[in-house]
N, C-alpha and C positions, 0 to 999 in steps of 0.2 A: 801687565796687571793681572792679578789672580782673579779668576772668575768663581763666583759662588752660586749655589743652587737658588732657585726662585723662592720668594717668600722668606728669605733669610735676612734678619737684621743683626749685623755683627758690630760689636764694639771692639775696635782695634786699638791696642795700647802699647806705645813705645816707652820704655823706662830708661831714658838717657841719663848720663852722668850730670848733665846741666839742666835738664828739663824733662818733665813727663808730658807726653803728647797723646791725645786720643782722637779717634775719628769714628763716627757712626756711619756705617755703610749698609744701605738697604737695596737689595737686588742690584748690586754693583754701582749704585749711585751714592756719592758722598753727601749725606744730609747735614751733618754737623761736625765741627772740629772743636777741640778743647786743648788748652795749654795750662799746665800747672808746674809747681816746683818739682825739682828732682826728689827722689826718695831720700830722706834724710835732711832736706832743706825746708821742711814745712814751716818752722818758726821764722824763716827768712821771707816768706811770701807775704808781703804786705798789700797785695793787690786788693783794692776796695771793691767788694761786690755785695749785692743785697744779701742780708742775713748775717754777714760777718760783724763781729763786735770788736770795739776798740776802747782803750782807755784814751780819753781826750782831755786836753786842758783848755778851758774857756779863755779865749784871748780877747774877746770884745763882746759887749752887749749893745745891740742897736735898738733903741727904744721905738724909733719910727717904724721899723720893720717888725718889732716885737719878736726878735730873733737873737740868737747867740751864734758866734763863730767859734768853731772848735778846732784846735790843733790836734790832728790825728797822727802826728809823727811822720814817718815816711809814707803813710797812707794819704798824705795831703791834708786839706782843710775840710771841715764839714759845716753845714748850715743846719741849725736846730731851731724850729719854731717853738716859741715859748707860750706857756699858759700860766695862769695865776698859781697853779699848784707847784710850778717849778721855780717861782720867783725867789724863794728863800734858799734853794739848793744850787741854782745855776747862777753864778756870779763870776766876775773876772778873777782868774787865778784858780778857780775850783777845778778839781779833777773828777771827771764823771765817766761812767761806762755808757757807751752809746752803741746803737746798731745801725748799720747802713741800710737805708730805705732805697736809695738809688745812687749809683756810683757817679764820680765826676764825669763831666762832659764838656769837651772843647773849652777848657779853662775855667768852667764853673765847678765849684766844689761839690762834694757828695752831700746829699740830703740825709740827715740822721734822725733817729728818735732816741729819747732818753730811756735808759734801762735802770741805772742805779747810781748812787754816789760813792761807789767803791773807791778806796784810795789806792794809788799806785804804790807798788812796793819798791820799784827801782827808780822812780822819779821821772821816767821817760814816757811820753805818749807812744802808743803803738797798738798793734793788734793783740787781742786777748786770746789766751789758750781756752779750750783745747784746740790743737791744730790737726786737722783731719789728714789721714794718709791720702796723697794725691791720686792714687789709683782708685780708692773708694770714692773720692770726691768726683773724679771723672765719671764713674758709674752713676752717681747720684745726679750729676748735672746734665749729662747727655745720654745716659745709657738706660733710661727707664723702659724703652721699648725693645731693647736688645734681647735676642734669643740665644746668642752665642757671644763669648768673649775670647779674643785671641791676644795673648800678651807675650812679650819677649823676655820676661823675668820669671824664672822658674819658681823662686821662693814666693812671689806674689801670686803666681798661678795656684800654688797649693793653698795659700791663705784665702783666695777668692772661692775655692771649692768648698771651704768650710763656712764662708760667710754668705755667699750668693747662691744658695741652693736653688735648684730648678733651672739654672742656666748651664749650658754646655760650655765648659772652660778648657782651653787648650794652650799649651806652652809652645810658642813659635821659636824655632831654632834655626831656620834657614839663614844663609848669609846675606841674602838680599833684604835690606831694611823693610820693615813692615809697611810704612807709609808709601814706599815705592811699589811694593808688591801689590797693594790694594788701590793704587791710582790716587792716593790722597795728596802726594807731594805736589802735583801740578795745581790742585785746588788751592793749596797754600799760597802759591804764587799769584793765582787769580784773585783771591779775596782782598788783595791790596791794590788791585788795578782800579782805575777810575772808570774805564770804559770796558764793557762786556758785550761781546757779540750775541745777537738773538738768533735762534734757529729760524731760518726762513727769510732773514734779512733784517737789517737795522741793528741798533745797539742800545744798550743802557748806559747813561752817564750818571754816576752816583756821586753825590757831594754831601758830606756830613758837615753840618754847621751847628752852632750853639742851640738854636731853637728847634731845628728839625733836620731830617734827612730828605733831600730832594733827589728824586730819580726822574730823569728825562728820557723818554723813549724817542731816540733819534731815528727817524724813518726817511732819511734823505732820498732813498730810492723811490719813495711814493710820490705820485703826482696828483693833480686834481682829477685826472682821467682814470686813476687806478680804481679798480672795482671795489665796491663796498665789502665784498666777501674777502678780498685780499687784505684790506685794512683790518677787518675783524680778525682774520687769521694771525696777522702780526701782533695785534693787541693782545690776543690770548696767549701767544708765545711769550710776549713781554711780561704778562701777568705771572706766568709760571716761572720765568727767569728772575723776576723781581722777588718773588716769594723765596726762591732758592738762595738768592744773594743775601736777603735780610737774615735768613736763618744761619747761613754759613759765616757771615761777618759779625754776628752778635749785635746787630743794629737794634736799638730800642728808642722809645719816645715817639714823637710825632713824625710820621712818614707821609710825604706828599709825592704822588706820581702823576706825570703828565703823559697820558696814553694818546695814541692816534685818535683823532676825532671821527666818530661814526655818524653818518648822516640820517639813517632811518631809525625810527623808534623801535622797530623789530630788532635791528642789530644792537642798538644801545641796551635794550632790556635783556637780550640774550647775553651780551657781554657782561652786564652788571651782575647777573646771576653767577656766571662762571667765575668772575673776579672775586665775589664774596666767598664762594666755595673754596677757591684757591687760597685766598688770604687767611681763611679760617684754619688752615693747616699750621699757621704760626701760633704757637702756644700763647694764649692770653690776648691775642690781637682783638681789637674792638673798635667801635666808633667809625665804621665804614660809611663813607659818604662821598658825594660828588658836589663840588661848588658850582655856582652858576656859570663859571667859565669852563667847566668841564674837568677840573683838577680832582683827582681821587685822593682822599686822605684817610688815614687810620692811625690808631695808637697801638704801639707794641710795648709790653712791659720792659722797663729799663732796669734789668737785674744785673747786668754785666757791662763793663766797658766794651765798646766795639773794638775789634782787633786793630783797626787803624788808630784809634785813640790810645790803646794800651801799648802798642809796640812801635809807633812812629812819633816823631816830634817835629815841631815847626822848624823849618830851615829859614832862618831870618836873613841869610846872605843873599837870597834871591831877590830880584827887584819886586816880584810878587811872591809873598811867602808861600813856599811849598812844604812838603813834608819828607823827611828822611827816616829810615829805620834808626831806632835808638841803639846806643852802644850795647846795652843789655841783649837786645834781640840779635844783633850781629854776633856778639860773643857766643851766645847759645847756638847760633847757626854754625859758627866756626868749629866749636867743640863737637857738635853733632856730625858734621861732615868728616872730621878727623875720626871720630868713633866708628862711623860707618865704614871707613876705609880700613881701619884696624881690624874690624870684625870680618870684613870680606877677604882680607889678606893676612891670615894669622902668622905668617913667617916674615912679613915685610916691616920695614921701619919707615916712618914718615916725618917730614917737617911740616909744621904749621907756621906759615909765614904771615906775619901780622903787621898792620899799620900800628902807629904809636898808641892811639887810644885803646885799640883792642888788646894790644900786647900788655899794657898796664892793667887793664881791667881783668883779663884772664889770669895774669901773673899773681894777682891778689886773691884769686879764688882757689885757696889751698884744697878745699873739699872736692872741687871738680878734678883737680890734678891728681889728688890721692885716689879717687875712684878710678880714673883712667889707668893709673898704675896697677891698681888691684885687679882690674879686668883684663888688661892688655899687656901687663909688664912694662918695662921701660923701652917701648918701641916707637917713641915719638919725642920730638923736641920742639920747643917754641922758639921762633926766630923773629927778632925785631927787624923789619924791613923798612928802613927810613925813606926809601923811595916810593913806598906804597902809600896810598891815601890812608888817613888815620883810622878809618873804620872799615878797611878792606882786608881780605884775607885770601889765602890759597893754600891748599894742601899739596905737597909734592913728595914723591918717594925719594928716600935717601939713596 
């Protein structure tokens, strides 16, 4: 992992052929990560997030809810609360422009607000232009506190120097991928894990549901005889780790955390103050309170889908439904791994061996394959491996 000087907040941006990725690293700790479309794929990014606008078709009016349901195209469905002012404009079949207030969550559609009654030109619901450059979008979404930007695309580095004045901007040219160099890659594996170890003992169990996100602080190592100071120490460590995970995972909405029970008023009051100070580091977090049973709750702005919601899907084949990575995420991961090996080995050729679902998905992505050829020439081939699970892949050298 590359080490940076103290008091540095760096925005690290990888411009891949299938996806743009960014990480915010402060004093060698990864604070936030961000994923967007590849450069050139901006119109294809239909990911619903707060502030994005869509053309939507009204599919139903529910009088009892005083609401309309809106088809947003590949962005999913939306829920629009109605007012008397909108009654003549919003009716079944109408095409309207709406803005996302909060994105979908665990099967519930996005909440939207009415913008105008603009007519669709192509007849299909979907996201409205203009489509922002993903590098600029990464800067706007997670890079507000950055003092430096390191990016692996020379053309975008030059563009940023003209647009983001006051920031130190450098073009990264090393063979080692940026996210690996700055220790971000292991964080990407961690943000999808249900269980996270806590420094000093115990672990967090994180469950995202429709109504809320529940975080349980599992302190199996503690007993009734454990000292109050030890309980408080683990509770404080759990508070810091909970804050870190909420930010890294893009968790929003109502969050409930079950911390270790502290017996003395002095310990409880001291911990409550530390907890509020810790959670206030999450932008827009509010409503901090403890229930009578000792559960801590707060509200976090729901501007984006959590990464679990966005990149995984329900696995209905399990006796108890679990979640698996989506084909889109696995396809982007496969292309990224291939790209990293091509970059690190400029004279070598590679096979990308793919299960059927991934092979078909990537084979249809002409723009990804074209960019790979432009950057790395014809030093790769896609191989359908019928023995491999449908969404599995492996890169091998020819």
